[in-house]
Gaussian input, Z-matrix of N, CA and C with variables (Angstrom, degrees):
# hf/3-21g

backbone

0 1
 N
 C     1     B1
 C     2     B2     1     A1
 N     3     B3     2     A2     1     D1
 C     4     B4     3     A3     2     D2
 C     5     B5     4     A4     3     D3
 N     6     B6     5     A5     4     D4
 C     7     B7     6     A6     5     D5
 C     8     B8     7     A7     6     D6
 N     9     B9     8     A8     7     D7
 C    10    B10     9     A9     8     D8
 C    11    B11    10    A10     9     D9
 N    12    B12    11    A11    10    D10
 C    13    B13    12    A12    11    D11
 C    14    B14    13    A13    12    D12
 N    15    B15    14    A14    13    D13
 C    16    B16    15    A15    14    D14
 C    17    B17    16    A16    15    D15
 N    18    B18    17    A17    16    D16
 C    19    B19    18    A18    17    D17
 C    20    B20    19    A19    18    D18
 N    21    B21    20    A20    19    D19
 C    22    B22    21    A21    20    D20
 C    23    B23    22    A22    21    D21
 N    24    B24    23    A23    22    D22
 C    25    B25    24    A24    23    D23
 C    26    B26    25    A25    24    D24
 N    27    B27    26    A26    25    D25
 C    28    B28    27    A27    26    D26
 C    29    B29    28    A28    27    D27
 N    30    B30    29    A29    28    D28
 C    31    B31    30    A30    29    D29
 C    32    B32    31    A31    30    D30
 N    33    B33    32    A32    31    D31
 C    34    B34    33    A33    32    D32
 C    35    B35    34    A34    33    D33
 N    36    B36    35    A35    34    D34
 C    37    B37    36    A36    35    D35
 C    38    B38    37    A37    36    D36
 N    39    B39    38    A38    37    D37
 C    40    B40    39    A39    38    D38
 C    41    B41    40    A40    39    D39
 N    42    B42    41    A41    40    D40
 C    43    B43    42    A42    41    D41
 C    44    B44    43    A43    42    D42
 N    45    B45    44    A44    43    D43
 C    46    B46    45    A45    44    D44
 C    47    B47    46    A46    45    D45
 N    48    B48    47    A47    46    D46
 C    49    B49    48    A48    47    D47
 C    50    B50    49    A49    48    D48
 N    51    B51    50    A50    49    D49
 C    52    B52    51    A51    50    D50
 C    53    B53    52    A52    51    D51
 N    54    B54    53    A53    52    D52
 C    55    B55    54    A54    53    D53
 C    56    B56    55    A55    54    D54
 N    57    B57    56    A56    55    D55
 C    58    B58    57    A57    56    D56
 C    59    B59    58    A58    57    D57
 N    60    B60    59    A59    58    D58
 C    61    B61    60    A60    59    D59
 C    62    B62    61    A61    60    D60
 N    63    B63    62    A62    61    D61
 C    64    B64    63    A63    62    D62
 C    65    B65    64    A64    63    D63
 N    66    B66    65    A65    64    D64
 C    67    B67    66    A66    65    D65
 C    68    B68    67    A67    66    D66
 N    69    B69    68    A68    67    D67
 C    70    B70    69    A69    68    D68
 C    71    B71    70    A70    69    D69
 N    72    B72    71    A71    70    D70
 C    73    B73    72    A72    71    D71
 C    74    B74    73    A73    72    D72
 N    75    B75    74    A74    73    D73
 C    76    B76    75    A75    74    D74
 C    77    B77    76    A76    75    D75
 N    78    B78    77    A77    76    D76
 C    79    B79    78    A78    77    D77
 C    80    B80    79    A79    78    D78
 N    81    B81    80    A80    79    D79
 C    82    B82    81    A81    80    D80
 C    83    B83    82    A82    81    D81
 N    84    B84    83    A83    82    D82
 C    85    B85    84    A84    83    D83
 C    86    B86    85    A85    84    D84
 N    87    B87    86    A86    85    D85
 C    88    B88    87    A87    86    D86
 C    89    B89    88    A88    87    D87
 N    90    B90    89    A89    88    D88
 C    91    B91    90    A90    89    D89
 C    92    B92    91    A91    90    D90
 N    93    B93    92    A92    91    D91
 C    94    B94    93    A93    92    D92
 C    95    B95    94    A94    93    D93
 N    96    B96    95    A95    94    D94
 C    97    B97    96    A96    95    D95
 C    98    B98    97    A97    96    D96
 N    99    B99    98    A98    97    D97
 C   100   B100    99    A99    98    D98
 C   101   B101   100   A100    99    D99
 N   102   B102   101   A101   100   D100
 C   103   B103   102   A102   101   D101
 C   104   B104   103   A103   102   D102
 N   105   B105   104   A104   103   D103
 C   106   B106   105   A105   104   D104
 C   107   B107   106   A106   105   D105
 N   108   B108   107   A107   106   D106
 C   109   B109   108   A108   107   D107
 C   110   B110   109   A109   108   D108
 N   111   B111   110   A110   109   D109
 C   112   B112   111   A111   110   D110
 C   113   B113   112   A112   111   D111
 N   114   B114   113   A113   112   D112
 C   115   B115   114   A114   113   D113
 C   116   B116   115   A115   114   D114
 N   117   B117   116   A116   115   D115
 C   118   B118   117   A117   116   D116
 C   119   B119   118   A118   117   D117
 N   120   B120   119   A119   118   D118
 C   121   B121   120   A120   119   D119
 C   122   B122   121   A121   120   D120
 N   123   B123   122   A122   121   D121
 C   124   B124   123   A123   122   D122
 C   125   B125   124   A124   123   D123
 N   126   B126   125   A125   124   D124
 C   127   B127   126   A126   125   D125
 C   128   B128   127   A127   126   D126
 N   129   B129   128   A128   127   D127
 C   130   B130   129   A129   128   D128
 C   131   B131   130   A130   129   D129
 N   132   B132   131   A131   130   D130
 C   133   B133   132   A132   131   D131
 C   134   B134   133   A133   132   D132
 N   135   B135   134   A134   133   D133
 C   136   B136   135   A135   134   D134
 C   137   B137   136   A136   135   D135
 N   138   B138   137   A137   136   D136
 C   139   B139   138   A138   137   D137
 C   140   B140   139   A139   138   D138
 N   141   B141   140   A140   139   D139
 C   142   B142   141   A141   140   D140
 C   143   B143   142   A142   141   D141
 N   144   B144   143   A143   142   D142
 C   145   B145   144   A144   143   D143
 C   146   B146   145   A145   144   D144
 N   147   B147   146   A146   145   D145
 C   148   B148   147   A147   146   D146
 C   149   B149   148   A148   147   D147
 N   150   B150   149   A149   148   D148
 C   151   B151   150   A150   149   D149
 C   152   B152   151   A151   150   D150
 N   153   B153   152   A152   151   D151
 C   154   B154   153   A153   152   D152
 C   155   B155   154   A154   153   D153
 N   156   B156   155   A155   154   D154
 C   157   B157   156   A156   155   D155
 C   158   B158   157   A157   156   D156
 N   159   B159   158   A158   157   D157
 C   160   B160   159   A159   158   D158
 C   161   B161   160   A160   159   D159
 N   162   B162   161   A161   160   D160
 C   163   B163   162   A162   161   D161
 C   164   B164   163   A163   162   D162
 N   165   B165   164   A164   163   D163
 C   166   B166   165   A165   164   D164
 C   167   B167   166   A166   165   D165
 N   168   B168   167   A167   166   D166
 C   169   B169   168   A168   167   D167
 C   170   B170   169   A169   168   D168
 N   171   B171   170   A170   169   D169
 C   172   B172   171   A171   170   D170
 C   173   B173   172   A172   171   D171
 N   174   B174   173   A173   172   D172
 C   175   B175   174   A174   173   D173
 C   176   B176   175   A175   174   D174
 N   177   B177   176   A176   175   D175
 C   178   B178   177   A177   176   D176
 C   179   B179   178   A178   177   D177
 N   180   B180   179   A179   178   D178
 C   181   B181   180   A180   179   D179
 C   182   B182   181   A181   180   D180
 N   183   B183   182   A182   181   D181
 C   184   B184   183   A183   182   D182
 C   185   B185   184   A184   183   D183
 N   186   B186   185   A185   184   D184
 C   187   B187   186   A186   185   D185
 C   188   B188   187   A187   186   D186
 N   189   B189   188   A188   187   D187
 C   190   B190   189   A189   188   D188
 C   191   B191   190   A190   189   D189
 N   192   B192   191   A191   190   D190
 C   193   B193   192   A192   191   D191
 C   194   B194   193   A193   192   D192
 N   195   B195   194   A194   193   D193
 C   196   B196   195   A195   194   D194
 C   197   B197   196   A196   195   D195
 N   198   B198   197   A197   196   D196
 C   199   B199   198   A198   197   D197
 C   200   B200   199   A199   198   D198
 N   201   B201   200   A200   199   D199
 C   202   B202   201   A201   200   D200
 C   203   B203   202   A202   201   D201
 N   204   B204   203   A203   202   D202
 C   205   B205   204   A204   203   D203
 C   206   B206   205   A205   204   D204
 N   207   B207   206   A206   205   D205
 C   208   B208   207   A207   206   D206
 C   209   B209   208   A208   207   D207
 N   210   B210   209   A209   208   D208
 C   211   B211   210   A210   209   D209
 C   212   B212   211   A211   210   D210
 N   213   B213   212   A212   211   D211
 C   214   B214   213   A213   212   D212
 C   215   B215   214   A214   213   D213
 N   216   B216   215   A215   214   D214
 C   217   B217   216   A216   215   D215
 C   218   B218   217   A217   216   D216
 N   219   B219   218   A218   217   D217
 C   220   B220   219   A219   218   D218
 C   221   B221   220   A220   219   D219
 N   222   B222   221   A221   220   D220
 C   223   B223   222   A222   221   D221
 C   224   B224   223   A223   222   D222
 N   225   B225   224   A224   223   D223
 C   226   B226   225   A225   224   D224
 C   227   B227   226   A226   225   D225
 N   228   B228   227   A227   226   D226
 C   229   B229   228   A228   227   D227
 C   230   B230   229   A229   228   D228
 N   231   B231   230   A230   229   D229
 C   232   B232   231   A231   230   D230
 C   233   B233   232   A232   231   D231
 N   234   B234   233   A233   232   D232
 C   235   B235   234   A234   233   D233
 C   236   B236   235   A235   234   D234
 N   237   B237   236   A236   235   D235
 C   238   B238   237   A237   236   D236
 C   239   B239   238   A238   237   D237
 N   240   B240   239   A239   238   D238
 C   241   B241   240   A240   239   D239
 C   242   B242   241   A241   240   D240
 N   243   B243   242   A242   241   D241
 C   244   B244   243   A243   242   D242
 C   245   B245   244   A244   243   D243
 N   246   B246   245   A245   244   D244
 C   247   B247   246   A246   245   D245
 C   248   B248   247   A247   246   D246
 N   249   B249   248   A248   247   D247
 C   250   B250   249   A249   248   D248
 C   251   B251   250   A250   249   D249
 N   252   B252   251   A251   250   D250
 C   253   B253   252   A252   251   D251
 C   254   B254   253   A253   252   D252
 N   255   B255   254   A254   253   D253
 C   256   B256   255   A255   254   D254
 C   257   B257   256   A256   255   D255
 N   258   B258   257   A257   256   D256
 C   259   B259   258   A258   257   D257
 C   260   B260   259   A259   258   D258
 N   261   B261   260   A260   259   D259
 C   262   B262   261   A261   260   D260
 C   263   B263   262   A262   261   D261
 N   264   B264   263   A263   262   D262
 C   265   B265   264   A264   263   D263
 C   266   B266   265   A265   264   D264
 N   267   B267   266   A266   265   D265
 C   268   B268   267   A267   266   D266
 C   269   B269   268   A268   267   D267

   B1=1.4497
   B2=1.5343
   B3=1.2948
   B4=1.4505
   B5=1.5190
   B6=1.3123
   B7=1.4533
   B8=1.5206
   B9=1.3145
   B10=1.4571
   B11=1.5298
   B12=1.2963
   B13=1.4597
   B14=1.5243
   B15=1.3312
   B16=1.4624
   B17=1.5213
   B18=1.3348
   B19=1.4578
   B20=1.5262
   B21=1.3280
   B22=1.4634
   B23=1.5213
   B24=1.3227
   B25=1.4603
   B26=1.5182
   B27=1.3217
   B28=1.4642
   B29=1.5280
   B30=1.3247
   B31=1.4632
   B32=1.5280
   B33=1.3288
   B34=1.4640
   B35=1.5228
   B36=1.3224
   B37=1.4626
   B38=1.5219
   B39=1.3268
   B40=1.4665
   B41=1.5283
   B42=1.3269
   B43=1.4602
   B44=1.5236
   B45=1.3282
   B46=1.4656
   B47=1.5195
   B48=1.3282
   B49=1.4655
   B50=1.5288
   B51=1.3266
   B52=1.4673
   B53=1.5232
   B54=1.3288
   B55=1.4650
   B56=1.5265
   B57=1.3160
   B58=1.4644
   B59=1.5283
   B60=1.3316
   B61=1.4734
   B62=1.5222
   B63=1.3296
   B64=1.4653
   B65=1.5230
   B66=1.3204
   B67=1.4633
   B68=1.5227
   B69=1.3274
   B70=1.4646
   B71=1.5268
   B72=1.3330
   B73=1.4747
   B74=1.5254
   B75=1.3246
   B76=1.4610
   B77=1.5239
   B78=1.3198
   B79=1.4640
   B80=1.5223
   B81=1.3346
   B82=1.4641
   B83=1.5267
   B84=1.3191
   B85=1.4683
   B86=1.5282
   B87=1.3312
   B88=1.4641
   B89=1.5289
   B90=1.3370
   B91=1.4582
   B92=1.5249
   B93=1.3275
   B94=1.4718
   B95=1.5272
   B96=1.2992
   B97=1.4647
   B98=1.5251
   B99=1.3270
   B100=1.4659
   B101=1.5281
   B102=1.3138
   B103=1.4605
   B104=1.5200
   B105=1.3251
   B106=1.4613
   B107=1.5257
   B108=1.3218
   B109=1.4622
   B110=1.5245
   B111=1.3252
   B112=1.4659
   B113=1.5286
   B114=1.3187
   B115=1.4615
   B116=1.5245
   B117=1.3268
   B118=1.4655
   B119=1.5194
   B120=1.3350
   B121=1.4656
   B122=1.5269
   B123=1.3338
   B124=1.4664
   B125=1.5287
   B126=1.3225
   B127=1.4667
   B128=1.5188
   B129=1.3224
   B130=1.4624
   B131=1.5250
   B132=1.3300
   B133=1.4641
   B134=1.5263
   B135=1.3271
   B136=1.4686
   B137=1.5236
   B138=1.3251
   B139=1.4613
   B140=1.5277
   B141=1.3214
   B142=1.4649
   B143=1.5171
   B144=1.3098
   B145=1.4619
   B146=1.5213
   B147=1.3307
   B148=1.4625
   B149=1.5209
   B150=1.3252
   B151=1.4659
   B152=1.5156
   B153=1.3304
   B154=1.4596
   B155=1.5240
   B156=1.3285
   B157=1.4703
   B158=1.5223
   B159=1.3302
   B160=1.4608
   B161=1.5188
   B162=1.3087
   B163=1.4555
   B164=1.5232
   B165=1.3274
   B166=1.4574
   B167=1.5155
   B168=1.2901
   B169=1.4592
   B170=1.5192
   B171=1.3122
   B172=1.4606
   B173=1.5271
   B174=1.3236
   B175=1.4554
   B176=1.5262
   B177=1.3156
   B178=1.4647
   B179=1.5208
   B180=1.3254
   B181=1.4669
   B182=1.5334
   B183=1.3327
   B184=1.4674
   B185=1.5272
   B186=1.3285
   B187=1.4683
   B188=1.5225
   B189=1.3254
   B190=1.4572
   B191=1.5313
   B192=1.3409
   B193=1.4698
   B194=1.5287
   B195=1.3239
   B196=1.4611
   B197=1.5232
   B198=1.3238
   B199=1.4695
   B200=1.5244
   B201=1.3126
   B202=1.4634
   B203=1.5257
   B204=1.3294
   B205=1.4622
   B206=1.5302
   B207=1.3176
   B208=1.4694
   B209=1.5265
   B210=1.3309
   B211=1.4662
   B212=1.5237
   B213=1.3342
   B214=1.4636
   B215=1.5226
   B216=1.3184
   B217=1.4595
   B218=1.5213
   B219=1.3196
   B220=1.4593
   B221=1.5235
   B222=1.3291
   B223=1.4651
   B224=1.5225
   B225=1.3198
   B226=1.4631
   B227=1.5232
   B228=1.3020
   B229=1.4487
   B230=1.5172
   B231=1.3309
   B232=1.4591
   B233=1.5231
   B234=1.3169
   B235=1.4607
   B236=1.5289
   B237=1.3107
   B238=1.4515
   B239=1.5305
   B240=1.3198
   B241=1.4710
   B242=1.5218
   B243=1.3240
   B244=1.4630
   B245=1.5260
   B246=1.3275
   B247=1.4672
   B248=1.5269
   B249=1.3189
   B250=1.4676
   B251=1.5241
   B252=1.3403
   B253=1.4627
   B254=1.5261
   B255=1.3233
   B256=1.4604
   B257=1.5235
   B258=1.3226
   B259=1.4626
   B260=1.5183
   B261=1.3179
   B262=1.4638
   B263=1.5243
   B264=1.3272
   B265=1.4624
   B266=1.5209
   B267=1.3242
   B268=1.4706
   B269=1.4724
   A1=109.11
   A2=115.63
   A3=121.00
   A4=109.14
   A5=115.41
   A6=120.44
   A7=109.38
   A8=115.61
   A9=119.15
   A10=108.51
   A11=115.90
   A12=120.48
   A13=110.81
   A14=117.03
   A15=119.98
   A16=111.35
   A17=116.66
   A18=120.17
   A19=110.59
   A20=116.62
   A21=120.15
   A22=110.82
   A23=116.38
   A24=120.05
   A25=110.50
   A26=117.48
   A27=120.91
   A28=110.74
   A29=117.25
   A30=120.88
   A31=109.80
   A32=116.57
   A33=120.34
   A34=110.86
   A35=116.84
   A36=121.07
   A37=110.84
   A38=116.99
   A39=120.65
   A40=110.97
   A41=116.25
   A42=119.24
   A43=111.71
   A44=117.87
   A45=120.44
   A46=110.43
   A47=116.43
   A48=120.17
   A49=110.62
   A50=116.57
   A51=120.93
   A52=110.15
   A53=116.24
   A54=121.16
   A55=110.86
   A56=116.81
   A57=120.99
   A58=110.41
   A59=117.10
   A60=120.30
   A61=111.08
   A62=116.54
   A63=119.63
   A64=111.98
   A65=117.23
   A66=120.13
   A67=109.87
   A68=116.62
   A69=120.39
   A70=111.25
   A71=117.15
   A72=120.07
   A73=110.83
   A74=116.27
   A75=119.68
   A76=110.74
   A77=116.76
   A78=121.41
   A79=110.10
   A80=116.96
   A81=121.05
   A82=112.01
   A83=116.28
   A84=120.71
   A85=111.93
   A86=116.65
   A87=122.80
   A88=110.68
   A89=115.24
   A90=122.53
   A91=109.67
   A92=116.36
   A93=118.07
   A94=110.30
   A95=115.05
   A96=121.31
   A97=109.12
   A98=116.23
   A99=121.00
   A100=107.24
   A101=115.54
   A102=121.70
   A103=112.33
   A104=117.11
   A105=120.39
   A106=110.73
   A107=117.40
   A108=121.05
   A109=111.92
   A110=116.49
   A111=120.64
   A112=110.75
   A113=117.71
   A114=121.15
   A115=110.55
   A116=116.45
   A117=120.13
   A118=111.75
   A119=116.34
   A120=120.36
   A121=110.47
   A122=116.57
   A123=120.40
   A124=110.42
   A125=116.02
   A126=120.52
   A127=111.47
   A128=116.40
   A129=120.73
   A130=110.80
   A131=116.91
   A132=120.48
   A133=111.39
   A134=116.72
   A135=120.65
   A136=110.33
   A137=116.27
   A138=120.21
   A139=111.54
   A140=117.24
   A141=119.19
   A142=111.64
   A143=116.69
   A144=119.46
   A145=111.71
   A146=117.51
   A147=119.90
   A148=112.54
   A149=117.57
   A150=120.54
   A151=113.71
   A152=115.82
   A153=120.09
   A154=113.79
   A155=117.82
   A156=122.86
   A157=111.57
   A158=115.12
   A159=121.72
   A160=107.52
   A161=116.45
   A162=120.83
   A163=108.99
   A164=115.77
   A165=120.96
   A166=108.08
   A167=116.41
   A168=121.97
   A169=106.30
   A170=115.78
   A171=120.31
   A172=113.41
   A173=118.43
   A174=119.33
   A175=110.99
   A176=116.56
   A177=120.37
   A178=113.27
   A179=117.00
   A180=121.39
   A181=110.01
   A182=117.27
   A183=119.38
   A184=114.23
   A185=117.82
   A186=119.71
   A187=112.29
   A188=117.69
   A189=121.04
   A190=108.54
   A191=118.59
   A192=120.56
   A193=113.77
   A194=117.64
   A195=120.36
   A196=110.33
   A197=116.57
   A198=121.23
   A199=109.95
   A200=116.68
   A201=121.05
   A202=110.89
   A203=117.10
   A204=120.33
   A205=112.09
   A206=117.71
   A207=119.98
   A208=110.66
   A209=117.25
   A210=119.67
   A211=110.85
   A212=116.83
   A213=119.91
   A214=110.47
   A215=116.97
   A216=120.85
   A217=111.03
   A218=116.50
   A219=120.44
   A220=112.97
   A221=117.88
   A222=120.18
   A223=113.04
   A224=117.39
   A225=120.08
   A226=113.15
   A227=117.55
   A228=119.98
   A229=112.43
   A230=117.21
   A231=119.60
   A232=111.83
   A233=116.18
   A234=120.05
   A235=111.45
   A236=116.50
   A237=121.56
   A238=108.46
   A239=118.63
   A240=120.63
   A241=113.49
   A242=118.23
   A243=120.58
   A244=110.78
   A245=116.97
   A246=120.62
   A247=110.08
   A248=116.71
   A249=120.48
   A250=110.23
   A251=117.47
   A252=121.62
   A253=111.04
   A254=117.38
   A255=121.14
   A256=109.92
   A257=116.79
   A258=120.60
   A259=111.86
   A260=117.23
   A261=121.12
   A262=111.90
   A263=117.37
   A264=120.94
   A265=112.22
   A266=116.51
   A267=119.82
   A268=112.62
   D1=128.43
   D2=178.53
   D3=-107.60
   D4=142.80
   D5=177.72
   D6=-95.80
   D7=142.71
   D8=174.93
   D9=-78.96
   D10=166.01
   D11=178.69
   D12=-60.84
   D13=-37.12
   D14=178.58
   D15=-63.71
   D16=-39.93
   D17=178.36
   D18=-66.34
   D19=-41.47
   D20=178.30
   D21=-64.18
   D22=-41.55
   D23=178.64
   D24=-61.63
   D25=-41.75
   D26=179.95
   D27=-64.28
   D28=-39.96
   D29=177.37
   D30=-62.52
   D31=-45.03
   D32=178.97
   D33=-62.78
   D34=-39.98
   D35=178.77
   D36=-64.35
   D37=-44.44
   D38=179.91
   D39=-60.63
   D40=-45.70
   D41=179.43
   D42=-71.60
   D43=-26.32
   D44=175.15
   D45=-65.98
   D46=-38.63
   D47=176.69
   D48=-61.97
   D49=-41.64
   D50=177.37
   D51=-65.20
   D52=-40.09
   D53=178.28
   D54=-59.56
   D55=-45.84
   D56=-179.92
   D57=-62.32
   D58=-41.86
   D59=178.63
   D60=-62.69
   D61=-41.10
   D62=179.66
   D63=-66.96
   D64=-39.69
   D65=177.29
   D66=-67.94
   D67=-36.64
   D68=179.36
   D69=-61.36
   D70=-32.62
   D71=176.85
   D72=-60.52
   D73=-41.65
   D74=177.99
   D75=-65.48
   D76=-40.84
   D77=-179.66
   D78=-64.51
   D79=-44.44
   D80=-179.01
   D81=-62.42
   D82=-35.35
   D83=-179.53
   D84=-87.74
   D85=-3.74
   D86=-177.29
   D87=55.01
   D88=44.93
   D89=179.18
   D90=-110.81
   D91=152.51
   D92=174.32
   D93=-67.96
   D94=148.91
   D95=-177.66
   D96=-108.19
   D97=128.98
   D98=175.77
   D99=-79.30
   D100=87.83
   D101=-172.71
   D102=-55.63
   D103=-42.51
   D104=-179.03
   D105=-59.62
   D106=-42.89
   D107=-179.45
   D108=-68.74
   D109=-42.52
   D110=-177.49
   D111=-68.00
   D112=-48.39
   D113=179.84
   D114=-69.16
   D115=-36.38
   D116=176.38
   D117=-61.96
   D118=-41.01
   D119=178.07
   D120=-65.20
   D121=-41.60
   D122=177.03
   D123=-60.03
   D124=-47.33
   D125=-179.29
   D126=-62.01
   D127=-42.48
   D128=179.55
   D129=-64.60
   D130=-41.32
   D131=178.76
   D132=-62.85
   D133=-45.21
   D134=179.93
   D135=-65.50
   D136=-44.56
   D137=-178.29
   D138=-62.38
   D139=-46.78
   D140=-178.06
   D141=-68.86
   D142=-34.28
   D143=-179.50
   D144=-71.44
   D145=-42.56
   D146=-178.96
   D147=-78.28
   D148=-33.53
   D149=-176.73
   D150=-86.50
   D151=-42.23
   D152=-172.80
   D153=-114.75
   D154=-0.40
   D155=-175.88
   D156=54.93
   D157=37.77
   D158=178.16
   D159=-112.56
   D160=123.20
   D161=178.87
   D162=-96.82
   D163=112.23
   D164=177.38
   D165=-124.27
   D166=161.18
   D167=175.23
   D168=-120.45
   D169=78.60
   D170=-170.80
   D171=-67.01
   D172=-23.81
   D173=178.68
   D174=-74.09
   D175=-41.40
   D176=-178.89
   D177=-90.43
   D178=-13.60
   D179=179.46
   D180=-130.57
   D181=63.58
   D182=-176.61
   D183=-68.31
   D184=-15.79
   D185=-179.44
   D186=-95.47
   D187=6.65
   D188=176.21
   D189=-61.66
   D190=133.80
   D191=-177.45
   D192=-55.24
   D193=-38.05
   D194=179.61
   D195=-64.21
   D196=-41.57
   D197=179.57
   D198=-63.46
   D199=-44.83
   D200=-179.40
   D201=-60.98
   D202=-46.16
   D203=-178.20
   D204=-68.82
   D205=-38.00
   D206=178.15
   D207=-65.82
   D208=-41.42
   D209=178.43
   D210=-63.33
   D211=-40.13
   D212=177.75
   D213=-62.80
   D214=-43.01
   D215=179.74
   D216=-62.53
   D217=-43.86
   D218=-176.38
   D219=-73.03
   D220=-25.78
   D221=-178.54
   D222=-101.85
   D223=-4.66
   D224=-175.71
   D225=-76.79
   D226=-15.95
   D227=-177.60
   D228=92.49
   D229=-2.03
   D230=179.30
   D231=-66.43
   D232=-21.82
   D233=179.15
   D234=-95.70
   D235=10.60
   D236=177.21
   D237=-60.93
   D238=127.92
   D239=-177.88
   D240=-56.03
   D241=-35.02
   D242=179.54
   D243=-65.49
   D244=-42.06
   D245=178.47
   D246=-64.25
   D247=-41.54
   D248=178.96
   D249=-64.33
   D250=-42.48
   D251=179.58
   D252=-62.48
   D253=-47.22
   D254=179.80
   D255=-63.76
   D256=-40.21
   D257=177.93
   D258=-61.25
   D259=-36.41
   D260=179.14
   D261=-73.34
   D262=-27.65
   D263=-179.53
   D264=-77.64
   D265=-24.04
   D266=-177.98
   D267=-77.36

């Protein structure tokens, strides 16, 4: 199943609304915001929803198994362009 650009835009918009609400919580409490974690969670939510049609709330559910495995995949270096290039040459 492929998503149209309009569907992808709507998914991004929906998660943007959630992102704003989560940032607003930090503002209301006058606490510092871990920008990397908040934006990373937004990116992970959009990516999993558009790519895998899986709706997760990685900011509010950081211990979800899918979130844990996706973070490991993204930080393991397996997506390093050099590794991908060498893998394609073999």
